[in-house]
DRENKE-990003 format. One record per residue (C-alpha): residue number from 1; z, y negated, x. Coordinates in pm, 1 decimal, always signed. Each point is the difference from the previous one (the first is absolute). Last residue first. Layout:
// DRENKE-990003
@seq=NUM	z=Z	y=Y	x=X $
...
This chain:
// DRENKE-990003
@seq=99	z=+12639.2	y=-4772.2	x=+19320.4 $
@seq=98	z=+232.3	y=-300.8	x=+95.8 $
@seq=97	z=-95.2	y=-232.7	x=-192.8 $
@seq=96	z=-76.0	y=+208.2	x=-316.5 $
@seq=95	z=+407.4	y=+86.5	x=-37.7 $
@seq=94	z=-39.7	y=-363.5	x=-161.0 $
@seq=93	z=+372.3	y=+27.6	x=-181.8 $
@seq=92	z=+228.3	y=+137.4	x=+315.0 $
@seq=91	z=+290.9	y=+53.1	x=-91.8 $
@seq=90	z=+149.6	y=+311.1	x=+229.2 $
@seq=89	z=-192.6	y=-114.8	x=+327.7 $
@seq=88	z=-273.2	y=+270.2	x=+103.9 $
@seq=87	z=+73.4	y=+134.2	x=+362.7 $
@seq=86	z=-130.6	y=-79.7	x=+302.1 $
@seq=85	z=+369.3	y=-56.7	x=+170.5 $
@seq=84	z=+2.9	y=-355.9	x=+1.5 $
@seq=83	z=-145.3	y=-44.9	x=-389.9 $
@seq=82	z=+318.9	y=+282.9	x=-136.4 $
@seq=81	z=+289.3	y=-181.5	x=+205.2 $
@seq=80	z=-137.2	y=-325.8	x=-108.4 $
@seq=79	z=+5.7	y=+153.8	x=-381.2 $
@seq=78	z=+361.9	y=+146.6	x=+75.0 $
@seq=77	z=+128.0	y=-322.9	x=+112.2 $
@seq=76	z=-145.1	y=-159.1	x=-328.4 $
@seq=75	z=+174.6	y=+278.4	x=-226.1 $
@seq=74	z=+294.1	y=-70.2	x=+153.8 $
@seq=73	z=+37.2	y=-401.1	x=-51.5 $
@seq=72	z=-173.8	y=+92.6	x=-371.5 $
@seq=71	z=+321.1	y=+276.4	x=-102.5 $
@seq=70	z=+267.8	y=-233.8	x=+180.6 $
@seq=69	z=-130.4	y=-295.4	x=-203.4 $
@seq=68	z=-35.2	y=+165.4	x=-326.4 $
@seq=67	z=+375.9	y=+221.4	x=+89.9 $
@seq=66	z=+90.5	y=-406.5	x=+79.5 $
@seq=65	z=-98.7	y=-135.2	x=-268.6 $
@seq=64	z=-293.1	y=-257.1	x=-51.0 $
@seq=63	z=-236.3	y=+145.9	x=-85.0 $
@seq=62	z=-8.9	y=-144.0	x=-342.0 $
@seq=61	z=+10.3	y=-346.6	x=+122.1 $
@seq=60	z=-306.5	y=-171.0	x=-138.0 $
@seq=59	z=+193.8	y=-211.9	x=-187.1 $
@seq=58	z=+33.5	y=+26.3	x=-402.7 $
@seq=57	z=-168.2	y=-118.9	x=-278.5 $
@seq=56	z=+44.1	y=+118.4	x=-367.1 $
@seq=55	z=-232.8	y=-213.4	x=-186.9 $
@seq=54	z=-6.6	y=+73.2	x=-385.8 $
@seq=53	z=+228.8	y=-354.5	x=-9.8 $
@seq=52	z=-329.4	y=-197.8	x=+126.6 $
@seq=51	z=+147.1	y=-230.9	x=+247.8 $
@seq=50	z=+21.7	y=+154.1	x=+330.9 $
@seq=49	z=-429.9	y=+20.1	x=-35.5 $
@seq=48	z=+8.4	y=-342.2	x=-22.2 $
@seq=47	z=+114.0	y=-56.7	x=+396.8 $
@seq=46	z=+228.5	y=-271.8	x=-53.8 $
@seq=45	z=+273.5	y=+232.8	x=+346.0 $
@seq=44	z=-283.9	y=+29.2	x=+159.0 $
@seq=43	z=-86.2	y=+381.6	x=+110.5 $
@seq=42	z=+81.8	y=+79.6	x=+322.0 $
@seq=41	z=-209.4	y=+109.3	x=+44.4 $
@seq=40	z=-350.9	y=-158.3	x=-115.4 $
@seq=39	z=-253.4	y=+367.7	x=-211.0 $
@seq=38	z=+296.2	y=+127.8	x=-122.0 $
@seq=37	z=+179.8	y=+281.4	x=+59.4 $
@seq=36	z=+282.7	y=+187.3	x=-242.8 $
@seq=35	z=-145.7	y=-57.9	x=-315.0 $
@seq=34	z=+122.3	y=+162.0	x=-274.6 $
@seq=33	z=-227.2	y=-162.5	x=-341.3 $
@seq=32	z=-17.2	y=+25.9	x=-405.1 $
@seq=31	z=-100.3	y=+60.7	x=-290.5 $
@seq=30	z=-426.4	y=-33.7	x=+59.4 $
@seq=29	z=-239.7	y=-326.7	x=-196.6 $
@seq=28	z=+307.1	y=-151.4	x=-131.7 $
@seq=27	z=-151.1	y=-302.5	x=+107.6 $
@seq=26	z=+176.5	y=-135.4	x=+225.1 $
@seq=25	z=+48.7	y=+379.4	x=+203.2 $
@seq=24	z=-351.1	y=-6.7	x=-9.5 $
@seq=23	z=+2.6	y=-341.3	x=+103.5 $
@seq=22	z=+284.3	y=+17.6	x=+291.0 $
@seq=21	z=-234.8	y=+326.4	x=+165.8 $
@seq=20	z=-359.7	y=-153.0	x=-30.3 $
@seq=19	z=+204.5	y=-295.0	x=+228.0 $
@seq=18	z=+166.7	y=+239.7	x=+231.3 $
@seq=17	z=-333.0	y=+222.2	x=+48.2 $
@seq=16	z=+118.8	y=+252.7	x=+164.7 $
@seq=15	z=-82.5	y=+150.4	x=+290.0 $
@seq=14	z=+139.1	y=-254.3	x=+228.4 $
@seq=13	z=+366.3	y=+87.7	x=-94.2 $
@seq=12	z=-33.1	y=+380.3	x=+170.1 $
@seq=11	z=+199.3	y=+330.7	x=-53.4 $
@seq=10	z=+270.0	y=-21.8	x=-295.5 $
@seq=9	z=-155.8	y=-167.6	x=-279.4 $
@seq=8	z=+84.5	y=+179.1	x=-340.9 $
@seq=7	z=-244.3	y=-143.5	x=-341.2 $
@seq=6	z=+203.3	y=+98.7	x=-284.3 $
@seq=5	z=-274.1	y=+82.0	x=-288.3 $
@seq=4	z=+83.3	y=+27.5	x=-366.5 $
@seq=3	z=-300.3	y=-238.0	x=-98.0 $
@seq=2	z=-247.1	y=+191.6	x=+146.3 $
@seq=1	z=-164.7	y=-35.4	x=+356.8 $
């Protein structure tokens, strides 16, 4: 990565080597990080990443709005109905398993 890169992880914490990320940030190998998920959650208050000035960390609650949660439950219901009636779910990731 370029030294100007900003690393963002809002997916899954365990996909990131947090020690390597810490080292890269501390040594200026990358510019900054924005983190929404961590290897162990909740992250401890004394986690080394939280002490770095070039890290922005937020709790993994990006989907916690009423609107988003309502949409999620409707989608879940639609997917259950689709499967029970012999259709494919709208948000299937691994389509090959249905073939």
